[in-house]
RODO-2510 file (C-alpha; in nm, 4 decimals, decimal comma):
residues 93
     n   res          X          Y          Z
     1     m     1,9647     7,4615     6,7834
     2     y     1,6953     7,4022     6,5607
     3     y     1,4328     7,6425     6,4972
     4     q     1,0936     7,5566     6,4239
     5     i     0,9730     7,6031     6,0797
     6     k     0,6135     7,6809     5,9936
     7     i     0,5189     7,6890     5,6152
     8     s     0,2444     7,9049     5,5088
     9     s    -0,0390     7,7567     5,3192
    10     y     0,0569     8,0147     5,0376
    11     a     0,3885     7,8844     5,0412
    12     m     0,2834     7,5096     5,0404
    13     e     0,0612     7,5734     4,7340
    14     q     0,3719     7,7066     4,5686
    15     i     0,5682     7,4176     4,6551
    16     n     0,3188     7,1811     4,5662
    17     n     0,2944     7,3372     4,2060
    18     a     0,6580     7,3981     4,1272
    19     a     0,7013     7,0133     4,2072
    20     d     0,4111     6,9078     3,9957
    21     w     0,5127     7,1031     3,7049
    22     f     0,8833     6,9849     3,7395
    23     e     0,7459     6,6284     3,7680
    24     k     0,5441     6,6790     3,4479
    25     g     0,8356     6,7878     3,2905
    26     k     1,0663     6,5055     3,3811
    27     e     0,9754     6,2293     3,5881
    28     g     1,2114     6,2607     3,9067
    29     l     1,2455     6,6076     3,8705
    30     g     0,9830     6,7101     4,0987
    31     g     1,1175     6,4867     4,4007
    32     r     1,4951     6,6730     4,3189
    33     f     1,3175     7,0024     4,3414
    34     l     1,1905     6,8975     4,6874
    35     e     1,5192     6,7867     4,7973
    36     d     1,6774     7,1074     4,6990
    37     l     1,4346     7,3020     4,8795
    38     v     1,4156     7,0942     5,1832
    39     k     1,8301     7,1437     5,2109
    40     s     1,7753     7,4861     5,2010
    41     i     1,4901     7,5345     5,4749
    42     v     1,7441     7,2779     5,7064
    43     r     1,9957     7,5510     5,6522
    44     i     1,7775     7,8184     5,7430
    45     q     1,6412     7,5820     6,0651
    46     l     1,9875     7,5926     6,1792
    47     n     2,0662     7,9439     6,1274
    48     p     1,7946     8,1701     6,0162
    49     f     2,0600     8,5002     6,0413
    50     l     2,2183     8,2867     5,7130
    51     c     2,0673     8,5662     5,5042
    52     q     2,0519     8,9343     5,5062
    53     k     1,7240     9,1119     5,5321
    54     r     1,6085     9,2053     5,1911
    55     y     1,2845     9,4038     5,2599
    56     k     1,0952     9,4711     5,5888
    57     s     1,1672     9,1738     5,7763
    58     f     1,1981     8,9148     5,5088
    59     r     1,4814     8,7195     5,4298
    60     i     1,5585     8,5389     5,1098
    61     k     1,7495     8,2362     5,0858
    62     f     1,8461     8,0719     4,7396
    63     l     1,7910     7,7113     4,6398
    64     e     2,1040     7,5695     4,4918
    65     r     2,0097     7,3588     4,2173
    66     f     1,6830     7,5332     4,1061
    67     s     1,6020     7,9165     4,0277
    68     f     1,3877     7,9504     4,3538
    69     e     1,4099     8,1654     4,6599
    70     i     1,2677     8,0894     5,0046
    71     h     1,1236     8,4360     5,1667
    72     y     1,0826     8,3854     5,5445
    73     t     1,1069     8,5656     5,8657
    74     f     1,1293     8,4602     6,2026
    75     e     1,0552     8,5163     6,5757
    76     d     1,1887     8,3876     6,8743
    77     e     1,2594     8,0107     6,7866
    78     t     1,0006     8,0080     6,4901
    79     v     1,0916     8,0393     6,1136
    80     f     0,8071     8,1462     5,8948
    81     v     0,8292     8,0405     5,5450
    82     m     0,5840     8,2880     5,3675
    83     a     0,6358     8,2130     5,0175
    84     v     0,8572     8,0095     4,7660
    85     f     0,8961     8,1920     4,4191
    86     h     1,0730     8,1201     4,1090
    87     t     1,3473     8,3785     4,0438
    88     a     1,1588     8,5303     3,7328
    89     q     0,8506     8,5900     3,9387
    90     c     0,7556     8,9035     4,0598
    91     e     0,5256     8,9113     4,3362
    92     v     0,4145     9,0933     4,6629
    93     i     0,3815     8,9056     4,9607
***
């Protein structure tokens, strides 16, 4: 079963900023970041219980190749991606 994915505008802004930053550093790197992100989102989509709760109702999935984490929660059959942070960032959602 695939859960529906909804990505917040805040998370989309973070994703776009990170992809742009990587692309400016090296051509093609932004695309590789997005590929890694999509792989992780698909894993969450298949099994949102994959990651343990870290705080409140939020779970965190770490990307495999990039030092980023996906902060998400889910309800019924929908996964809500609330934020995508570099692991060195310390922000409150």
